[in-house]
Every structure is written in C-alpha cells, then in structure tokens.
N, CA, C and O atoms as a GROMACS GRO file, in nm:
protein
  308
    1MET      N    1   1.374  -0.117   0.293
    1MET     CA    2   1.296  -0.106   0.304
    1MET      C    3   1.241  -0.252   0.286
    1MET      O    4   1.267  -0.288   0.172
    2ASN      N    5   1.193  -0.322   0.339
    2ASN     CA    6   1.131  -0.480   0.295
    2ASN      C    7   0.951  -0.474   0.319
    2ASN      O    8   0.875  -0.379   0.340
    3ARG      N    9   0.924  -0.645   0.304
    3ARG     CA   10   0.786  -0.557   0.269
    3ARG      C   11   0.743  -0.586   0.448
    3ARG      O   12   0.656  -0.504   0.474
    4LYS      N   13   0.768  -0.656   0.550
    4LYS     CA   14   0.721  -0.647   0.669
    4LYS      C   15   0.702  -0.430   0.710
    4LYS      O   16   0.621  -0.369   0.779
    5GLU      N   17   0.814  -0.388   0.632
    5GLU     CA   18   0.820  -0.295   0.706
    5GLU      C   19   0.690  -0.191   0.605
    5GLU      O   20   0.596  -0.126   0.648
    6PHE      N   21   0.734  -0.212   0.467
    6PHE     CA   22   0.599  -0.162   0.385
    6PHE      C   23   0.482  -0.202   0.527
    6PHE      O   24   0.468  -0.146   0.636
    7LEU      N   25   0.431  -0.287   0.484
    7LEU     CA   26   0.327  -0.318   0.526
    7LEU      C   27   0.269  -0.231   0.666
    7LEU      O   28   0.151  -0.198   0.673
    8ALA      N   29   0.372  -0.198   0.779
    8ALA     CA   30   0.344  -0.169   0.890
    8ALA      C   31   0.296   0.010   0.844
    8ALA      O   32   0.220   0.085   0.906
    9ALA      N   33   0.373   0.035   0.713
    9ALA     CA   34   0.364   0.206   0.685
    9ALA      C   35   0.213   0.161   0.682
    9ALA      O   36   0.131   0.187   0.770
   10LEU      N   37   0.185   0.077   0.548
   10LEU     CA   38   0.072   0.086   0.530
   10LEU      C   39  -0.084   0.071   0.645
   10LEU      O   40  -0.196   0.122   0.639
   11ASP      N   41  -0.007  -0.039   0.755
   11ASP     CA   42  -0.106  -0.009   0.880
   11ASP      C   43  -0.102   0.109   0.916
   11ASP      O   44  -0.210   0.166   0.903
   12GLU      N   45   0.025   0.203   0.978
   12GLU     CA   46  -0.008   0.328   1.004
   12GLU      C   47  -0.099   0.414   0.952
   12GLU      O   48  -0.187   0.481   1.007
   13MET      N   49  -0.051   0.399   0.795
   13MET     CA   50  -0.135   0.484   0.692
   13MET      C   51  -0.257   0.451   0.719
   13MET      O   52  -0.348   0.531   0.700
   14LEU      N   53  -0.271   0.370   0.750
   14LEU     CA   54  -0.485   0.328   0.732
   14LEU      C   55  -0.486   0.375   0.835
   14LEU      O   56  -0.524   0.492   0.834
   15GLU      N   57  -0.454   0.323   0.957
   15GLU     CA   58  -0.454   0.387   1.063
   15GLU      C   59  -0.495   0.217   1.157
   15GLU      O   60  -0.549   0.215   1.268
   16LEU      N   61  -0.471   0.145   1.113
   16LEU     CA   62  -0.483  -0.005   1.108
   16LEU      C   63  -0.392  -0.099   1.274
   16LEU      O   64  -0.270  -0.085   1.265
   17ASP      N   65  -0.432  -0.175   1.397
   17ASP     CA   66  -0.338  -0.170   1.439
   17ASP      C   67  -0.252  -0.228   1.341
   17ASP      O   68  -0.256  -0.240   1.218
   18PRO      N   69  -0.113  -0.287   1.502
   18PRO     CA   70   0.002  -0.283   1.389
   18PRO      C   71   0.027  -0.480   1.348
   18PRO      O   72   0.053  -0.578   1.417
   19GLY      N   73   0.005  -0.462   1.223
   19GLY     CA   74   0.103  -0.604   1.217
   19GLY      C   75  -0.077  -0.707   1.147
   19GLY      O   76  -0.099  -0.825   1.120
   20THR      N   77  -0.161  -0.584   1.145
   20THR     CA   78  -0.291  -0.608   1.048
   20THR      C   79  -0.314  -0.707   0.941
   20THR      O   80  -0.377  -0.812   0.933
   21LEU      N   81  -0.229  -0.623   0.847
   21LEU     CA   82  -0.177  -0.657   0.667
   21LEU      C   83  -0.080  -0.743   0.711
   21LEU      O   84   0.009  -0.754   0.796
   22GLN      N   85  -0.157  -0.828   0.582
   22GLN     CA   86  -0.072  -0.923   0.569
   22GLN      C   87  -0.028  -1.016   0.434
   22GLN      O   88   0.043  -1.115   0.414
   23GLY      N   89  -0.134  -0.902   0.331
   23GLY     CA   90  -0.094  -0.956   0.190
   23GLY      C   91  -0.265  -0.983   0.070
   23GLY      O   92  -0.311  -0.954  -0.040
   24PRO      N   93  -0.297  -1.060   0.199
   24PRO     CA   94  -0.384  -1.118   0.091
   24PRO      C   95  -0.512  -1.046   0.133
   24PRO      O   96  -0.608  -1.122   0.124
   25GLU      N   97  -0.554  -0.870   0.196
   25GLU     CA   98  -0.695  -0.855   0.182
   25GLU      C   99  -0.729  -0.802   0.112
   25GLU      O  100  -0.645  -0.770   0.028
   26GLU      N  101  -0.824  -0.768   0.096
   26GLU     CA  102  -0.936  -0.759  -0.041
   26GLU      C  103  -0.929  -0.536   0.053
   26GLU      O  104  -0.925  -0.488   0.166
   27LEU      N  105  -0.930  -0.493  -0.074
   27LEU     CA  106  -0.897  -0.385  -0.032
   27LEU      C  107  -1.004  -0.300  -0.013
   27LEU      O  108  -0.997  -0.198   0.055
   28ASP      N  109  -1.135  -0.354  -0.091
   28ASP     CA  110  -1.233  -0.325  -0.081
   28ASP      C  111  -1.326  -0.407   0.056
   28ASP      O  112  -1.449  -0.401   0.053
   29GLY      N  113  -1.243  -0.492   0.190
   29GLY     CA  114  -1.338  -0.538   0.306
   29GLY      C  115  -1.143  -0.406   0.385
   29GLY      O  116  -1.082  -0.444   0.484
   30ILE      N  117  -1.116  -0.326   0.338
   30ILE     CA  118  -1.080  -0.259   0.410
   30ILE      C  119  -1.180  -0.103   0.458
   30ILE      O  120  -1.201  -0.005   0.386
   31ASP      N  121  -1.216  -0.121   0.571
   31ASP     CA  122  -1.243   0.026   0.583
   31ASP      C  123  -1.270   0.117   0.528
   31ASP      O  124  -1.366   0.164   0.467
   32SER      N  125  -1.058   0.171   0.585
   32SER     CA  126  -1.068   0.304   0.586
   32SER      C  127  -1.022   0.312   0.408
   32SER      O  128  -1.062   0.415   0.354
   33TRP      N  129  -0.967   0.241   0.342
   33TRP     CA  130  -0.930   0.230   0.222
   33TRP      C  131  -1.055   0.284   0.124
   33TRP      O  132  -1.152   0.229   0.074
   34ASP      N  133  -0.997   0.436   0.124
   34ASP     CA  134  -1.053   0.508   0.007
   34ASP      C  135  -1.025   0.624  -0.053
   34ASP      O  136  -0.923   0.670  -0.002
   35SER      N  137  -1.079   0.710  -0.157
   35SER     CA  138  -0.995   0.840  -0.210
   35SER      C  139  -0.911   0.878  -0.112
   35SER      O  140  -0.792   0.855  -0.136
   36LEU      N  141  -0.933   0.925  -0.017
   36LEU     CA  142  -0.794   0.995   0.090
   36LEU      C  143  -0.710   0.884   0.069
   36LEU      O  144  -0.609   0.894  -0.002
   37ALA      N  145  -0.744   0.770   0.130
   37ALA     CA  146  -0.573   0.662   0.126
   37ALA      C  147  -0.558   0.599  -0.019
   37ALA      O  148  -0.480   0.504  -0.008
   38VAL      N  149  -0.597   0.611  -0.142
   38VAL     CA  150  -0.582   0.725  -0.212
   38VAL      C  151  -0.396   0.672  -0.292
   38VAL      O  152  -0.316   0.599  -0.350
   39ILE      N  153  -0.454   0.826  -0.201
   39ILE     CA  154  -0.419   0.992  -0.226
   39ILE      C  155  -0.323   0.952  -0.151
   39ILE      O  156  -0.230   0.924  -0.227
   40SER      N  157  -0.271   0.920   0.035
   40SER     CA  158  -0.203   0.893   0.104
   40SER      C  159  -0.144   0.750   0.070
   40SER      O  160  -0.076   0.718   0.168
   41PHE      N  161  -0.140   0.658  -0.016
   41PHE     CA  162  -0.082   0.601  -0.057
   41PHE      C  163   0.043   0.625  -0.178
   41PHE      O  164   0.162   0.595  -0.171
   42ILE      N  165  -0.031   0.690  -0.285
   42ILE     CA  166   0.041   0.767  -0.371
   42ILE      C  167   0.190   0.874  -0.314
   42ILE      O  168   0.301   0.887  -0.364
   43ALA      N  169   0.142   0.923  -0.216
   43ALA     CA  170   0.254   1.011  -0.111
   43ALA      C  171   0.344   0.934  -0.053
   43ALA      O  172   0.462   0.966  -0.052
   44LEU      N  173   0.283   0.782   0.024
   44LEU     CA  174   0.354   0.735   0.053
   44LEU      C  175   0.515   0.664  -0.003
   44LEU      O  176   0.624   0.684   0.050
   45VAL      N  177   0.481   0.568  -0.142
   45VAL     CA  178   0.520   0.562  -0.248
   45VAL      C  179   0.604   0.651  -0.308
   45VAL      O  180   0.708   0.609  -0.360
   46ASP      N  181   0.571   0.801  -0.311
   46ASP     CA  182   0.721   0.929  -0.341
   46ASP      C  183   0.736   0.897  -0.247
   46ASP      O  184   0.778   0.782  -0.245
   47GLU      N  185   0.722   0.949  -0.134
   47GLU     CA  186   0.831   1.022   0.007
   47GLU      C  187   0.958   0.843   0.052
   47GLU      O  188   1.080   0.843   0.068
   48LYS      N  189   0.869   0.734   0.059
   48LYS     CA  190   0.941   0.657   0.105
   48LYS      C  191   1.067   0.596  -0.068
   48LYS      O  192   1.166   0.526  -0.049
   49PHE      N  193   1.034   0.634  -0.182
   49PHE     CA  194   1.103   0.528  -0.324
   49PHE      C  195   1.133   0.657  -0.376
   49PHE      O  196   1.239   0.678  -0.434
   50ASP      N  197   1.040   0.751  -0.358
   50ASP     CA  198   1.061   0.894  -0.477
   50ASP      C  199   1.021   0.843  -0.648
   50ASP      O  200   1.058   0.880  -0.760
   51THR      N  201   0.931   0.746  -0.597
   51THR     CA  202   0.824   0.693  -0.735
   51THR      C  203   0.724   0.763  -0.720
   51THR      O  204   0.682   0.823  -0.622
   52VAL      N  205   0.650   0.744  -0.913
   52VAL     CA  206   0.522   0.762  -0.881
   52VAL      C  207   0.430   0.655  -0.913
   52VAL      O  208   0.442   0.640  -1.034
   53VAL      N  209   0.356   0.583  -0.875
   53VAL     CA  210   0.220   0.540  -0.913
   53VAL      C  211   0.131   0.571  -0.981
   53VAL      O  212   0.026   0.612  -0.930
   54ALA      N  213   0.149   0.559  -1.118
   54ALA     CA  214   0.051   0.541  -1.216
   54ALA      C  215  -0.097   0.520  -1.171
   54ALA      O  216  -0.132   0.410  -1.129
   55GLY      N  217  -0.176   0.618  -1.181
   55GLY     CA  218  -0.343   0.606  -1.178
   55GLY      C  219  -0.402   0.449  -1.167
   55GLY      O  220  -0.444   0.368  -1.084
   56GLU      N  221  -0.372   0.466  -1.342
   56GLU     CA  222  -0.452   0.336  -1.332
   56GLU      C  223  -0.382   0.220  -1.367
   56GLU      O  224  -0.409   0.158  -1.469
   57ASP      N  225  -0.282   0.184  -1.279
   57ASP     CA  226  -0.249   0.056  -1.238
   57ASP      C  227  -0.255   0.057  -1.041
   57ASP      O  228  -0.229  -0.043  -0.974
   58LEU      N  229  -0.290   0.176  -0.988
   58LEU     CA  230  -0.329   0.199  -0.890
   58LEU      C  231  -0.502   0.100  -0.876
   58LEU      O  232  -0.532   0.007  -0.801
   59ALA      N  233  -0.582   0.171  -0.981
   59ALA     CA  234  -0.737   0.145  -1.010
   59ALA      C  235  -0.705   0.042  -0.994
   59ALA      O  236  -0.730   0.018  -0.876
   60LYS      N  237  -0.640  -0.091  -1.065
   60LYS     CA  238  -0.671  -0.196  -1.097
   60LYS      C  239  -0.613  -0.323  -0.943
   60LYS      O  240  -0.604  -0.444  -0.928
   61ALA      N  241  -0.596  -0.231  -0.882
   61ALA     CA  242  -0.479  -0.340  -0.747
   61ALA      C  243  -0.640  -0.351  -0.659
   61ALA      O  244  -0.703  -0.261  -0.605
   62LYS      N  245  -0.672  -0.491  -0.670
   62LYS     CA  246  -0.765  -0.559  -0.597
   62LYS      C  247  -0.754  -0.595  -0.424
   62LYS      O  248  -0.822  -0.601  -0.322
   63THR      N  249  -0.615  -0.612  -0.473
   63THR     CA  250  -0.505  -0.715  -0.321
   63THR      C  251  -0.397  -0.606  -0.207
   63THR      O  252  -0.311  -0.529  -0.249
   64VAL      N  253  -0.424  -0.623  -0.094
   64VAL     CA  254  -0.263  -0.588  -0.004
   64VAL      C  255  -0.136  -0.583  -0.101
   64VAL      O  256  -0.036  -0.513  -0.112
   65ASP      N  257  -0.212  -0.732  -0.186
   65ASP     CA  258  -0.026  -0.812  -0.238
   65ASP      C  259  -0.051  -0.709  -0.392
   65ASP      O  260   0.032  -0.688  -0.480
   66ASP      N  261  -0.207  -0.654  -0.383
   66ASP     CA  262  -0.140  -0.545  -0.533
   66ASP      C  263  -0.026  -0.506  -0.471
   66ASP      O  264   0.088  -0.550  -0.452
   67LEU      N  265  -0.112  -0.377  -0.437
   67LEU     CA  266  -0.020  -0.273  -0.364
   67LEU      C  267   0.167  -0.301  -0.404
   67LEU      O  268   0.258  -0.274  -0.483
   68LEU      N  269   0.128  -0.375  -0.276
   68LEU     CA  270   0.316  -0.414  -0.283
   68LEU      C  271   0.387  -0.465  -0.419
   68LEU      O  272   0.506  -0.461  -0.451
   69ALA      N  273   0.253  -0.523  -0.503
   69ALA     CA  274   0.365  -0.586  -0.656
   69ALA      C  275   0.342  -0.497  -0.761
   69ALA      O  276   0.332  -0.536  -0.877
   70LEU      N  277   0.326  -0.308  -0.707
   70LEU     CA  278   0.298  -0.221  -0.758
   70LEU      C  279   0.442  -0.098  -0.722
   70LEU      O  280   0.471   0.006  -0.781
   71VAL      N  281   0.492  -0.149  -0.634
   71VAL     CA  282   0.634  -0.162  -0.512
   71VAL      C  283   0.725  -0.222  -0.532
   71VAL      O  284   0.842  -0.190  -0.515
   72SER      N  285   0.672  -0.338  -0.578
   72SER     CA  286   0.858  -0.492  -0.596
   72SER      C  287   0.922  -0.402  -0.626
   72SER      O  288   0.983  -0.372  -0.523
   73ASP      N  289   0.957  -0.317  -0.725
   73ASP     CA  290   1.124  -0.318  -0.759
   73ASP      C  291   1.192  -0.266  -0.627
   73ASP      O  292   1.307  -0.300  -0.602
   74HIS      N  293   1.107  -0.166  -0.525
   74HIS     CA  294   1.144  -0.124  -0.414
   74HIS      C  295   1.130  -0.184  -0.254
   74HIS      O  296   1.182  -0.113  -0.168
   75VAL      N  297   1.063  -0.313  -0.206
   75VAL     CA  298   1.020  -0.366  -0.123
   75VAL      C  299   1.130  -0.524  -0.148
   75VAL      O  300   1.069  -0.608  -0.213
   76ALA      N  301   1.246  -0.559  -0.116
   76ALA     CA  302   1.234  -0.694  -0.062
   76ALA      C  303   1.176  -0.726   0.027
   76ALA      O  304   1.123  -0.686   0.131
   77ALA      N  305   1.200  -0.841  -0.055
   77ALA     CA  306   1.125  -0.986   0.057
   77ALA      C  307   1.047  -1.012   0.186
   77ALA      O  308   1.020  -1.128   0.219
   0.00000   0.00000   0.00000
C-alpha cells in the first residue's frame, strides 16, 4: 500500500470526501476523529498490515502525518 492509498483508506474510515486528507491536517480539527475513530484506525492497521499500533504511540499522534509515521514500515512513499 502506498501513501495515497492509505490516505484514501483513512478518508473512507473517517467518512470524509475522497482526497480530503493530505497529511498535515491536525487530528483535533477533524470532526470525525474521536475515540471510535481511534479504534477504527487500530483495526485498519491490523487488517491491512497485521500490525498492532501501541496505544501510547497513537496517543502522541497530533496530525495525519503522525498516523502515517506509525505505519511507515508498511506504507510506501
């Protein structure tokens, strides 16, 4: 999976229009980023990459780029 595909998956997960997320967006500024979205992100990463994101690492994420950094081993540039 590449960056564009991962961002598209995040758009879909967060019920945003395709192409909304580009990377620098602040998570606090995304209305649909809530506790359910956090769980959905963990599930998405597990499903797509068979990897578990540590809760403490996810709690430090402030931007969409931070989320990408958490899965950088699995997402091509």
